[in-house]
C-alpha positions in Angstrom: -26.6 -49.6 -147.8 -24.3 -52.2 -146.3 -22.7 -49.6 -144.1 -26.0 -48.6 -142.6 -26.8 -52.2 -141.8 -23.3 -52.6 -140.2 -23.9 -49.4 -138.1 -27.3 -50.6 -137.1 -25.9 -53.9 -136.0 -23.2 -52.2 -134.0 -25.7 -49.9 -132.3 -28.0 -52.9 -131.6 -25.1 -54.8 -130.1 -24.1 -51.9 -127.9 -27.7 -51.4 -126.8 -27.9 -55.1 -125.8 -24.7 -54.9 -123.9 -25.8 -51.8 -122.0 -29.2 -53.3 -121.3 -27.5 -56.5 -119.9 -25.2 -54.3 -117.8 -28.1 -52.4 -116.3 -29.9 -55.7 -115.6 -26.8 -57.0 -113.8 -26.6 -53.9 -111.7 -30.2 -54.0 -110.7 -29.9 -57.7 -109.8 -26.9 -56.9 -107.6 -28.8 -54.1 -105.8 -31.8 -56.4 -105.2 -29.5 -59.2 -103.9 -27.8 -56.7 -101.6 -31.1 -55.5 -100.2 -32.2 -59.0 -99.6 -29.0 -59.8 -97.7 -29.4 -56.6 -95.6 -33.1 -57.5 -94.8 -32.2 -61.1 -93.9 -29.3 -60.0 -91.7 -31.4 -57.4 -89.9 -34.2 -59.9 -89.4 -31.9 -62.6 -88.1 -30.2 -60.1 -85.8 -33.5 -59.1 -84.3 -34.6 -62.7 -83.8 -31.3 -63.6 -82.2 -31.6 -60.6 -79.8 -35.2 -61.6 -78.9 -34.0 -65.1 -78.1 -31.5 -63.9 -75.5 
């Protein structure tokens, strides 16, 4: 019984790590998209100002 609990704990920990990893990847993608949108917007505003 103790072994099953240990295995479950290990699986739970791996699941948490993978979930956190996926969350970090998603956040990085969102941040990159925001930077791209801001850069494009600023470029367009700069070109309109000339």
